[in-house]
C-alpha positions in Angstrom: 130.2 144.7 -20.7 128.9 148.1 -19.5 130.2 147.4 -16.0 133.6 146.7 -17.3 133.5 150.0 -19.4 132.7 151.7 -16.2 135.7 150.2 -14.6 138.1 152.1 -16.8 137.5 155.2 -14.7 138.8 153.3 -11.6 142.3 152.2 -10.6 141.6 148.5 -10.9 139.0 146.0 -12.0 138.8 142.7 -10.1 136.9 139.7 -11.5 136.7 137.2 -8.6 134.7 134.0 -9.2 135.0 130.3 -9.1 136.6 128.0 -11.7 134.5 127.7 -14.8 132.7 131.1 -14.3 133.7 132.4 -17.7 136.1 135.1 -16.5 138.5 134.7 -19.2 135.8 134.5 -21.9 134.2 137.7 -20.7 137.4 139.7 -20.7 138.2 138.3 -24.2 135.0 139.5 -25.5 135.3 142.8 -23.9 138.8 143.7 -25.1 138.0 142.6 -28.8 135.8 145.7 -29.0 138.1 148.1 -27.1 139.7 151.0 -28.9 142.5 151.0 -26.2 145.7 148.8 -26.5 145.7 145.7 -24.4 148.5 143.8 -22.7 147.4 140.3 -21.7 149.3 138.0 -19.4 148.0 134.5 -18.5 149.6 133.2 -15.4 150.4 129.7 -14.2 152.1 128.1 -11.1 155.7 128.3 -12.7 155.3 132.0 -12.6 155.6 132.0 -8.8 159.0 133.9 -8.9 159.2 137.7 -9.0 161.9 138.0 -11.6 160.1 135.6 -13.9 156.7 137.3 -13.4 158.2 140.8 -14.2 160.0 139.5 -17.3 156.7 138.1 -18.6 154.9 141.3 -17.6 157.3 143.4 -19.6 157.0 141.0 -22.6 153.2 141.5 -22.5 153.5 145.3 -22.1 155.9 145.5 -25.1 152.9 144.5 -27.3 151.8 148.0 -26.6 155.2 149.7 -26.8 158.8 148.5 -27.4 160.1 151.1 -25.0 158.5 149.7 -21.9 160.8 147.9 -19.4 164.2 148.3 -20.8 165.7 149.5 -17.5 163.8 147.0 -15.5 165.1 144.2 -17.5 168.7 145.6 -17.3 168.5 145.7 -13.5 167.1 142.1 -13.4 170.2 140.8 -15.3 172.7 142.9 -13.2 175.0 140.9 -11.0 173.9 143.0 -8.0 170.1 142.9 -7.7 168.2 146.1 -7.3 165.6 146.6 -4.5 162.2 145.6 -5.6 160.8 149.2 -5.4 163.5 150.5 -7.7 162.5 147.9 -10.3 159.0 148.7 -10.1 159.4 152.4 -10.1 161.3 152.1 -13.4 158.2 150.3 -14.8 155.8 152.8 -13.5 158.0 155.6 -15.1 157.8 153.9 -18.5 154.1 153.5 -18.3 153.6 157.2 -17.4 155.5 158.2 -20.5 153.0 156.5 -22.7 150.8 159.0 -24.5 147.8 156.7 -24.8 145.7 154.6 -22.4 146.5 150.9 -21.9 144.7 148.1 -20.4 146.8 145.4 -18.5 145.0 142.1 -17.8 146.4 139.6 -15.3 144.5 136.3 -15.9 144.5 133.4 -13.3 146.1 135.6 -10.6 145.2 132.9 -8.0 148.1 130.8 -8.9 150.5 133.3 -7.1 151.6 132.2 -3.6 155.0 134.2 -3.5 154.6 137.1 -1.1 157.2 139.2 -3.0 154.9 139.1 -6.0 151.9 140.3 -3.9 154.0 143.2 -2.4 155.2 144.2 -5.8 151.7 144.2 -7.2 150.4 146.3 -4.2 153.2 148.8 -5.0 152.2 148.9 -8.7 148.4 149.3 -7.8 149.3 152.2 -5.6 151.6 153.9 -8.2 150.2 153.1 -11.6 149.6 156.2 -13.7 146.0 157.2 -14.6 146.4 156.0 -18.2 147.0 152.4 -17.2 144.2 150.3 -16.2 144.9 147.1 -14.3 142.4 144.2 -14.7 142.9 141.0 -12.5 140.9 137.9 -13.0 141.2 135.3 -10.1 139.4 132.5 -8.4 140.1 134.0 -5.1 140.5 137.6 -3.8 144.2 138.5 -4.2 146.0 139.7 -1.0 146.2 143.4 -2.3 144.8 146.6 -0.6 141.2 145.8 -1.9 139.4 147.2 1.2 141.3 150.5 0.9 140.5 150.7 -2.8 136.9 149.8 -2.2 136.7 152.6 0.3 138.1 155.2 -2.0 135.9 154.2 -4.9 139.0 153.2 -7.0 137.9 149.5 -7.4 135.2 147.9 -9.7 134.4 144.2 -8.5 132.6 141.7 -10.6 131.9 138.5 -8.7 130.1 135.2 -9.2 126.5 136.8 -9.1 127.6 139.3 -11.6 129.1 137.2 -14.4 126.9 134.0 -14.2 124.4 133.5 -17.0 120.8 134.7 -16.6 118.1 132.1 -17.4 117.7 133.5 -21.0 121.4 133.5 -21.5 121.6 129.9 -20.1 118.8 129.0 -22.7 120.8 130.5 -25.6 124.1 129.0 -24.6 122.8 125.5 -24.2 120.9 125.5 -27.4 124.1 126.9 -29.3 126.3 124.2 -27.8 123.9 121.2 -28.3 121.5 122.0 -31.1 118.9 120.4 -28.8 115.7 122.3 -28.6 114.7 121.5 -25.1 111.5 123.2 -23.8 112.0 126.3 -21.5 110.8 124.5 -18.4 113.7 121.9 -18.7 116.2 124.7 -19.4 114.9 126.6 -16.4 115.5 123.6 -14.2 119.1 123.2 -15.6 119.6 127.0 -14.9 118.4 126.5 -11.3 120.7 123.5 -10.7 123.8 125.4 -12.2 122.8 128.8 -11.0 124.1 130.1 -14.3 127.6 128.7 -13.7 129.0 128.5 -17.2 131.2 125.4 -16.8 128.4 123.5 -15.3 126.2 124.4 -18.2 128.8 123.3 -20.6 129.4 119.9 -18.9 125.7 119.4 -18.9 125.8 120.0 -22.8 128.7 117.5 -23.0 126.6 114.9 -21.0 123.2 115.5 -22.8 124.7 114.7 -26.3 125.0 111.1 -25.2 121.5 110.7 -23.6 118.6 108.9 -25.3 116.2 111.1 -23.5 117.7 114.6 -23.0 114.8 116.0 -21.2 114.9 113.3 -18.5 118.6 113.7 -18.1 118.3 117.5 -17.5 115.7 117.1 -14.8 118.0 114.8 -12.9 121.3 116.7 -13.7 123.3 116.9 -10.5 126.9 117.1 -9.1 127.4 113.3 -9.5 127.5 113.7 -13.3 131.0 112.4 -14.2 132.0 115.4 -16.2 131.1 117.6 -13.1 132.8 115.3 -10.6 136.0 115.2 -12.7 136.2 118.8 -13.2 135.4 119.8 -9.6 137.8 117.2 -8.1 140.6 118.1 -10.4 140.1 121.9 -10.3 138.8 122.6 -6.9 138.9 119.8 -4.2 142.2 118.3 -4.9 143.8 121.9 -4.7 142.6 122.3 -1.0 144.5 121.5 2.2 143.4 118.4 4.3 141.8 120.7 6.9 139.8 122.6 4.3 138.9 119.5 2.5 137.7 117.8 5.6 135.5 120.9 6.5 134.0 121.0 3.0 133.0 117.4 3.1 131.4 117.3 6.4 129.7 120.7 6.2 128.2 119.6 2.8 125.4 117.7 4.8 123.9 121.0 5.9 121.6 122.7 3.4 122.7 126.1 5.1 125.0 126.8 7.9 126.6 129.2 10.2 130.2 129.1 11.9 128.5 128.0 15.1 126.5 125.2 13.4 129.8 124.0 11.7 131.6 124.0 15.0 128.9 121.7 16.4 128.8 119.4 13.4 132.3 119.3 11.9 134.4 119.3 15.0 134.8 117.8 18.4 134.3 120.3 21.3 138.0 120.9 21.5 138.1 122.3 18.0 135.0 124.6 18.4 135.7 128.1 17.1 137.7 127.2 14.0 134.8 127.4 11.5 134.5 131.2 11.3 138.1 131.5 10.2 137.7 128.6 7.7 134.6 130.2 6.1 136.3 133.4 5.7 139.1 131.6 4.0 136.8 129.6 1.7 134.8 132.7 0.8 137.9 134.6 -0.2 138.9 131.6 -2.2 135.7 131.5 -4.1 135.0 127.8 -3.4 131.4 128.0 -4.4 130.2 129.5 -1.1 127.1 131.7 -1.2 126.4 134.2 1.5 122.6 134.1 2.4 122.4 137.4 4.4 124.0 140.8 4.5 125.8 140.1 7.9 127.4 137.0 6.1 126.4 134.7 9.0 124.5 132.1 7.0 125.9 130.3 4.0 125.2 127.5 1.5 127.3 125.9 -1.2 126.5 125.9 -4.9 124.1 123.0 -5.6 126.4 121.1 -7.9 129.4 121.6 -5.7 127.2 120.4 -2.6 126.2 117.3 -4.5 129.8 116.4 -5.2 130.9 116.9 -1.6 128.2 114.7 -0.3 128.8 112.0 -2.8 132.6 112.1 -1.8 131.7 112.1 1.8 129.6 109.0 1.4 132.4 107.4 -0.4 135.2 108.2 1.8 133.7 108.4 5.3 130.2 106.9 5.4 130.4 105.9 9.1 130.5 109.5 10.2 127.4 110.5 8.3 124.9 109.4 11.0 126.8 111.1 13.7 127.1 114.3 11.8 123.3 114.2 11.2 122.6 113.7 14.9 124.9 116.6 15.8 123.1 118.8 13.4 119.6 117.8 14.5 120.6 118.4 18.3 122.0 121.8 17.4 119.0 122.9 15.5 116.5 121.6 18.1 118.4 123.4 20.8 118.4 126.7 18.8 114.6 126.2 18.3 114.1 126.4 22.1 112.8 122.9 22.0 110.3 123.5 19.1 109.1 127.0 20.1 111.0 128.8 17.3 109.8 127.4 14.1 112.8 128.8 12.1 114.9 125.7 13.0 112.4 123.0 13.8 112.1 121.5 10.3 115.8 121.2 9.9 116.1 119.6 13.3 113.6 117.0 12.4 115.0 116.2 8.8 118.5 115.7 10.4 117.1 113.3 13.2 115.2 111.3 10.4 118.5 111.3 8.3 120.3 109.9 11.2 117.8 107.2 11.8 117.0 108.7 15.4 113.4 107.9 15.1 112.7 108.3 18.8 113.9 112.0 18.8 112.2 112.5 15.5 108.7 111.4 16.7 109.1 113.4 19.9 110.0 116.5 18.0 107.3 116.0 15.3 104.6 115.8 17.9 105.9 118.9 19.6 106.2 120.8 16.3 102.9 119.5 14.7 100.5 122.2 15.8 102.8 125.3 15.1 103.6 123.7 11.6 99.7 123.2 11.0 99.3 126.9 12.1 101.7 128.0 9.3 99.7 125.9 6.8 102.7 123.7 6.0 100.6 120.5 5.8 102.9 118.8 3.2 105.8 119.4 5.3 104.2 117.6 8.2 103.0 114.7 6.1 106.6 114.4 4.6 108.0 113.9 8.2 105.5 111.2 9.2 105.9 109.3 5.9 109.4 108.6 7.0 108.4 107.0 10.4 107.1 103.4 10.5 103.4 103.1 11.1 103.7 101.0 14.1 105.8 103.6 15.9 103.3 106.4 15.0 100.4 104.2 16.3 101.6 104.4 19.9 101.1 108.3 19.8 97.3 108.9 19.9 97.6 112.7 19.3 100.0 112.2 16.4 97.6 109.9 14.8 94.8 112.4 15.0 97.1 115.0 13.6 97.9 112.8 10.6 94.2 112.3 10.1 93.6 116.2 10.2 96.5 116.7 7.6 95.0 114.0 5.3 91.5 115.6 5.6 93.0 118.9 4.7 94.7 117.5 1.7 91.4 115.9 0.5 92.5 112.2 0.9 90.2 109.3 0.8 88.0 108.9 3.9 89.0 105.3 4.4 92.6 106.4 4.9 91.6 109.1 7.3 89.3 106.7 9.3 92.3 104.3 9.7 94.3 106.9 11.5 91.3 107.9 13.6 90.9 104.4 14.7 94.5 104.0 15.5 94.2 107.0 17.8 91.2 105.5 19.6 93.1 102.3 20.3 96.0 104.2 21.9 93.9 106.9 23.6 92.9 106.9 27.2 90.2 109.3 26.6 92.4 112.5 26.6 91.8 113.4 23.0 87.9 113.0 22.6 87.5 116.6 21.7 90.2 116.5 19.1 88.8 113.4 17.5 85.3 115.0 17.3 86.8 118.1 15.7 88.5 116.2 12.9 85.4 114.0 12.3 83.5 117.2 12.0 85.9 118.7 9.5 85.7 115.6 7.4 81.9 115.6 7.3 82.0 119.3 6.3 84.4 118.6 3.4 82.0 115.6 2.3 79.1 118.1 2.3 77.3 116.7 5.2 76.8 120.0 6.9 74.0 119.2 9.4 76.0 116.3 11.0 79.1 118.3 10.8 77.5 121.2 12.8 76.3 118.7 15.5 79.7 117.2 15.9 81.4 120.6 15.9 79.3 121.7 18.9 80.2 118.4 20.7 83.9 119.0 20.0 83.7 122.4 21.4 82.2 121.1 24.6 84.9 118.3 24.9 88.0 120.4 24.0 89.9 121.9 26.9 89.7 125.8 26.8 93.4 126.0 26.3 93.4 123.9 23.0 92.9 127.2 21.0 94.3 125.9 17.8 91.7 123.0 17.6 89.0 125.4 18.8 89.9 127.8 15.9 89.6 124.9 13.4 86.2 124.0 14.6 85.0 127.7 14.3 86.4 127.8 10.8 84.7 124.6 9.9 81.3 125.7 11.5 81.4 128.9 9.5 81.8 126.9 6.1 78.9 124.7 7.3 76.7 127.6 7.7 77.6 128.8 4.3 76.5 125.4 2.9 73.2 125.7 4.6 72.7 129.2 3.1 73.1 131.0 6.4 75.3 133.6 5.1 75.2 136.0 8.1 76.0 133.3 10.5 78.8 132.1 8.3 80.4 135.5 8.1 80.1 136.1 11.9 81.6 132.6 12.8 84.3 132.9 10.2 85.4 136.3 11.4 85.5 135.0 15.0 87.7 132.2 13.8 89.9 134.6 12.0 90.3 136.8 15.2 91.0 133.7 17.3 93.6 132.6 14.7 95.3 135.9 14.8 95.3 135.9 18.6 97.2 132.6 18.9 99.4 133.1 15.8 97.6 130.4 13.7 98.0 131.7 10.2 96.1 128.8 8.6 93.0 129.8 10.7 93.5 133.6 10.5 94.2 133.8 6.8 92.0 130.9 5.8 88.9 132.1 7.5 89.4 135.7 6.4 89.9 134.5 2.8 86.5 132.7 3.1 84.9 135.9 4.4 86.5 137.7 1.4 84.8 135.2 -0.9 81.6 135.6 0.7 81.9 139.4 0.4 82.8 139.0 -3.2 79.8 136.9 -3.9 77.7 139.5 -2.1 78.7 141.9 -4.9 81.3 143.9 -2.8 84.4 143.4 -5.1 86.5 146.3 -3.8 85.9 145.3 -0.2 86.8 141.7 -1.1 90.0 142.9 -2.7 91.1 144.7 0.5 90.4 141.5 2.6 92.4 139.3 0.3 95.3 141.7 0.5 95.0 141.6 4.3 95.1 137.7 4.2 98.4 138.1 2.1 99.9 140.3 4.7 99.0 137.7 7.3 100.2 134.6 5.3 103.9 135.3 5.7 106.7 133.6 7.8 109.4 135.2 9.9 111.5 136.0 6.8 108.6 137.5 4.9 108.2 134.4 2.6 104.6 133.6 1.5 103.2 130.6 3.4 100.9 128.0 1.5 97.7 129.4 2.9 98.3 132.5 0.9 97.0 130.5 -2.1 93.5 130.9 -1.0 93.8 134.7 -1.1 95.7 134.6 -4.4 92.9 132.5 -6.0 90.4 135.2 -4.9 92.5 138.1 -6.3 92.8 136.1 -9.6 89.0 136.0 -9.8 88.7 139.6 -9.1 91.4 140.6 -11.6 89.5 138.5 -14.3 86.3 140.2 -13.5 87.9 143.5 -14.0 89.2 142.2 -17.3 92.9 142.4 -16.2 93.7 139.1 -17.7 97.6 139.2 -17.4 97.3 140.1 -13.6 94.7 137.3 -13.2 97.1 134.8 -14.7 99.9 135.8 -12.4 97.7 135.5 -9.3 96.4 131.9 -10.5 100.0 130.8 -11.1 101.2 132.0 -7.7 98.2 130.4 -6.1 98.9 127.0 -7.7 102.5 127.1 -6.3 101.2 127.8 -2.8 98.4 125.2 -2.9 100.7 122.4 -3.8 102.0 122.6 -0.3 98.4 123.0 1.3 95.4 121.6 -0.4 95.0 120.2 -3.9 91.5 121.3 -4.1 92.8 124.8 -4.5 94.7 123.8 -7.6 91.3 122.5 -9.0 90.3 126.1 -8.8 93.7 127.5 -10.0 93.8 125.5 -13.1 90.0 126.2 -13.7 91.0 129.9 -13.6 93.7 129.4 -16.1 91.2 127.5 -18.3 88.7 130.4 -18.2 91.5 132.9 -19.1 92.7 130.8 -22.0 89.0 130.7 -23.3 88.7 134.4 -22.8 91.7 134.9 -25.0 90.3 132.6 -27.7 92.8 129.9 -26.9 90.4 126.9 -26.8 93.2 124.3 -26.8 94.9 125.9 -23.9 91.5 126.2 -22.0 91.0 122.3 -22.7 94.6 121.5 -21.3 94.1 123.5 -18.1 90.6 122.1 -17.6 92.2 118.5 -17.9 94.7 119.3 -15.3 91.9 120.6 -13.0 89.8 117.4 -13.6 92.9 115.2 -13.0 93.4 116.7 -9.6 89.7 116.7 -8.8 89.7 112.9 -9.3 92.6 112.5 -6.9 90.7 114.3 -4.0 88.3 111.4 -3.4 86.8 112.8 -0.3 85.2 115.9 -1.9 82.3 115.8 -4.4 82.1 119.6 -4.9 85.3 119.7 -6.9 83.9 117.3 -9.6 80.8 119.6 -10.0 82.9 122.7 -10.3 85.2 121.2 -13.1 82.1 119.9 -15.0 80.6 123.4 -15.1 83.8 124.8 -16.9 83.6 121.8 -19.1 80.0 122.6 -20.1 80.9 126.3 -20.8 83.9 125.0 -23.0 81.7 122.6 -24.9 79.2 125.4 -25.6 82.0 127.6 -26.9 83.2 124.8 -29.1 79.5 124.1 -30.4 79.9 120.6 -29.1 76.1 120.1 -27.8 75.8 116.3 -27.5 77.7 116.0 -24.3 75.9 119.0 -23.0 72.6 117.4 -23.5 73.9 114.1 -21.9 74.9 116.2 -18.8 71.4 117.7 -18.6 69.9 114.3 -18.8 72.3 112.7 -16.1 71.9 115.5 -13.6 68.1 115.5 -13.9 68.0 119.1 -15.1 65.8 118.0 -18.0 63.2 116.8 -15.6 62.7 120.4 -14.3 59.2 120.7 -12.4 56.7 122.9 -14.1 56.1 126.4 -12.6 53.2 126.5 -10.2 53.5 122.8 -9.1 54.3 121.7 -5.5 57.6 120.1 -6.5 58.6 123.3 -8.3 57.9 125.4 -5.1 59.8 122.9 -3.1 62.8 123.1 -5.4 62.8 127.0 -5.3 62.3 127.2 -1.5 65.0 124.8 -0.4 68.5 126.0 1.0 71.1 126.4 -1.7 74.8 126.5 -1.6 77.2 128.4 -4.0 77.6 125.6 -6.5 73.8 125.0 -6.8 73.4 128.6 -8.0 76.3 128.4 -10.5 74.8 125.1 -11.9 71.5 126.8 -12.5 73.2 129.6 -14.3 75.1 126.9 -16.4 71.7 125.3 -17.1 70.3 128.6 -18.3 73.1 129.2 -20.6 72.6 125.7 -22.1 68.9 126.5 -22.7 69.8 129.7 -24.4 72.5 128.1 -26.6 70.0 125.4 -27.9 67.1 127.9 -28.5 65.1 127.3 -25.5 64.6 130.8 -24.3 61.4 130.2 -22.5 62.9 127.6 -20.2 65.8 129.8 -19.7 63.7 132.8 -18.7 61.5 130.7 -16.3 64.6 129.3 -14.5 66.4 132.6 -14.3 63.4 134.3 -12.7 62.8 131.4 -10.2 66.5 131.3 -9.1 67.0 135.0 -9.0 64.7 135.0 -6.0 67.1 132.5 -4.3 70.1 134.6 -5.1 68.4 137.7 -3.7 67.4 135.9 -0.5 71.0 134.7 0.0 72.5 138.2 -0.7 74.5 136.8 -3.6 74.6 140.0 -5.5 77.1 138.8 -8.0 74.8 135.9 -8.9 71.7 138.4 -8.9 73.5 140.4 -11.7 74.3 137.3 -13.5 70.6 136.0 -13.5 69.5 139.3 -14.5 71.9 139.4 -17.5 70.6 135.9 -18.6 67.0 137.0 -18.2 67.8 140.0 -20.4 69.3 137.7 -23.0 66.4 135.3 -23.0 63.9 138.2 -23.3 65.9 139.5 -26.2 65.8 136.1 -27.9 62.0 136.1 -27.5 62.0 139.5 -29.1 60.6 141.2 -26.0 63.1 144.1 -26.5 61.7 146.6 -24.0 61.6 144.2 -21.2 65.0 143.0 -22.1 66.5 146.5 -21.9 64.6 147.2 -18.5 66.2 144.0 -17.1 69.6 144.8 -18.5 69.2 148.4 -17.1 68.7 147.0 -13.6 71.8 144.7 -14.0 74.0 147.7 -15.1 72.8 149.7 -12.2 73.8 147.0 -9.7 77.1 146.2 -11.5 78.3 149.7 -12.1 79.6 150.6 -8.5 81.9 147.7 -8.4 83.1 147.9 -12.0 81.9 144.4 -13.3 83.1 143.7 -16.8 83.5 140.0 -17.5 80.0 139.0 -16.4 78.8 141.0 -19.5 81.8 140.2 -21.8 81.5 136.4 -21.2 78.0 136.3 -22.9 79.5 137.3 -26.2 77.9 139.2 -29.2 74.3 138.8 -28.0 75.2 140.9 -24.9 77.2 143.4 -27.1 74.1 144.0 -29.1 72.0 144.4 -26.1 74.6 146.8 -24.6 74.6 148.8 -27.8 70.9 149.3 -27.7 71.2 150.2 -24.1 73.7 152.9 -24.9 71.4 154.2 -27.7 68.6 154.4 -25.0 70.9 156.3 -22.7 71.2 153.6 -20.1 74.2 154.4 -17.7 76.1 155.6 -21.0 79.6 155.9 -19.5 79.6 152.5 -17.9 77.9 150.8 -20.8 80.4 152.3 -23.2 83.2 151.2 -21.0 81.8 147.6 -21.1 81.5 147.8 -24.9 85.0 149.1 -25.2 86.3 146.0 -23.2 84.7 143.6 -25.9 87.2 142.3 -28.5 87.5 144.6 -31.4 85.9 142.1 -33.8 82.9 141.6 -31.6 82.3 145.2 -31.1 82.7 146.2 -34.8 80.3 143.5 -35.9 77.8 144.6 -33.2 78.0 148.2 -34.3 77.9 147.4 -38.0 74.6 145.3 -37.5 73.0 148.3 -35.9 74.3 151.0 -38.4 71.1 151.3 -40.4 68.9 152.1 -37.3 68.9 155.8 -38.0 70.9 158.6 -39.6 70.7 161.3 -36.8 73.1 161.7 -34.1 72.1 159.4 -31.1 73.5 161.7 -28.5 75.7 164.9 -28.5 79.5 164.4 -28.3 81.0 165.8 -25.1 83.8 168.3 -25.3 86.4 165.6 -24.3 85.0 163.3 -27.0 85.2 166.0 -29.7 88.7 166.6 -28.5 89.6 162.9 -28.8 87.8 162.7 -32.2 89.9 165.6 -33.6 93.1 163.8 -32.6 91.8 160.7 -34.4 91.2 162.7 -37.5 94.8 163.8 -37.3 96.0 160.2 -37.5 97.2 159.8 -33.9 97.0 156.3 -32.3 95.2 155.7 -28.9 98.5 155.5 -27.3 99.6 158.9 -28.6 96.1 160.4 -27.9 96.6 159.1 -24.2 100.0 160.7 -24.0 98.9 164.1 -25.5 95.8 164.5 -23.3 97.5 162.8 -20.2 95.0 160.1 -20.0 95.2 156.3 -19.5 95.0 154.1 -22.6 91.8 152.5 -21.2 90.1 155.9 -20.8 90.9 156.8 -24.5 89.4 153.4 -25.6 86.3 154.2 -23.5 86.0 157.6 -25.2 86.4 156.2 -28.8 84.0 153.5 -28.0 81.5 156.1 -26.7 82.1 158.1 -29.9 81.5 155.1 -32.2 78.2 154.4 -30.3 77.0 158.0 -30.6 77.9 158.2 -34.2 76.6 154.8 -35.1 80.0 153.6 -36.7 82.4 150.8 -36.2 85.9 152.1 -36.9 88.1 155.2 -36.9 87.8 156.2 -40.6 83.9 155.9 -40.4 83.9 158.0 -37.3 85.8 160.8 -38.9 83.7 160.7 -42.1 80.4 160.7 -40.3 81.6 163.5 -38.0 82.5 165.6 -41.0 79.2 164.8 -42.6 77.4 166.1 -39.5 79.6 169.2 -39.3 81.1 168.2 -36.0 84.6 168.4 -37.6 
């Protein structure tokens, strides 16, 4: 509406959009609130006569003033007709004499074909007085001096993208029409299919009212819905010339197209060159054509319109469909420089498969396989080969091995992977021994057999030709992860960094970004959170395609950034990262989604939403069960399940887990079995399991056992350089000592953990331990331990936890714990004036979190739990 208001300062407003876009409705709503008089003329095909049009135009204008058009009508009735310009000049003069502004609306202008009418309108547009505002609504651009007006700034244009509904508007509109309260996910799906096209939404509403399962109907809604088909056939397709109709039907097989591609597919060679002109005509006619770039070279059709066209093509000319797909595939493959340019490869292969040209498809898939892997588009590759019969694939030994590699990366069952490795051996003449060893090594690595994987990896590197750089980079990446499993952290980082360098050198995003993400994860566990964040962002910069779109491997970095954001207590940012990661990982590796949904589960638990935590955990467990080649994902999901059970106070299944995993049969300190357990090599999950075990002991009142285990495995974490885990073991030690009423020792251990955690800004490691940790931190603050950082952590606790903690410590003494700083006194004074934290932040030009930190610090020093207590205490001490 505001755009239309803006148009009143221009010579003309043009609404140009396809049928059913809501042009008339929009204008009706706009003029209803206008204070300016409006003349509205709705046009139809019978008005294709200048005299008739002008007569109706005058009739519409006389709704504003009876004095308009008298001379024009007299001249029209005269025996000797007047020149068109004289007729129009008299109308212009009448309009100029009006003392008030007037809006003239011409609706459905596209019905005009008469050249004289267009010439007359061009004259009017050029000569209308400034008080007359012309508004034209049309399905196609009228043949008026639009470019000239656009250049002069005299034209306001509203097009399809401007007037279609937003997602929220689609939701409101659909619910208003149907009264059906579909969930937002289904409405979002409908909005995506209709792209906010109002008529499409309206017809979906008509159809859904007759459905037993409205949600299922919405998810399958397409252009073959009978309401949609009837409307588009009647209002759009039947109105076109045979040439345009043929072009629309044949080009509809193409997801996106240029004039050159349409020339190759739609026409024989003799007709090449026609497409550019037709595309210009179709775009001007607003035939649901969407430009995909600023240069207007690439286009696509609106999804519902494309559905209809493909349906009609299959009905009317099914024999040509195979040939059209063949032509499209050949064009795309030629443009890809025979597979070297990935931009067109996927489309070439898809069209060959759609044409049933399996010989070409298999040849192209094998050529494009490694570049597709390098872009981490594993799902795309598997989608291609699933459409080719197994017996045909089995004749290609390299392709069989690449299928095994893809299935390994997706976490499929080892039996299925072995089947394709065996097929490759049968067809191979010894050429691909190195590739086979590399894939078997990767499978062993994922299954946790690191020693055998390392041995086979070295054998693969010996057998692989020097120029097989992609496979060599995968082996290096796998070796790095094996070293990590063996606890050889330095060797793991060195090997992974080498894999990343090799990946960047050959343009393998999956290796470069994947290995670098692994390095970032190791750096994060080493306690260097800020460096890890920089590495993850570097991974994101690598994991993009030629158009700047994120590739699936970006999911690994996004998961890491989600973990970092959560640790820094930015829960909203963490959620956004995890959700982005989940979308990426769907196309790469389902194990990543185990981690993604675990992240969402932890966030829900952080926010006190235990039902949401359970639902996301269930999603994670379901995916973990599907990835049968990997044991680690089952262990990871169980650890979050334990923490959730502890939060819910559900101790029986926790006790069962302790028994099943053998953690109840813990060797006694000082025994040979105990020393053997402590000295053995550990992997990441082992340490996290021990941390979970300690939390269980603390929750069920076994502080001695918790302390013993925490001390033992702290040594392992330190030896492995896992500083994040070191801090965590120290935190749990402090809690165990506090439970044993060894307060001085508890504060000493906590002080060490704070000193290690402060440089990187850890928060959630402390917050996650709940009120017992808040009490310890409060005592540490009283003792003067890293006061600014300690107060900042306390400020990050939930208000209720913080208040309860402070209240429980209120009676410890009446004197001021520590003098308030000048800034704290300044903040306290503003609190006393009744200002909110946000208002204080604005007044002192501070961030909101800094103000919260100051207020928490003030509460701690004054020994109070809320604002009113702080003011009262400060006044009693003479501070205010």
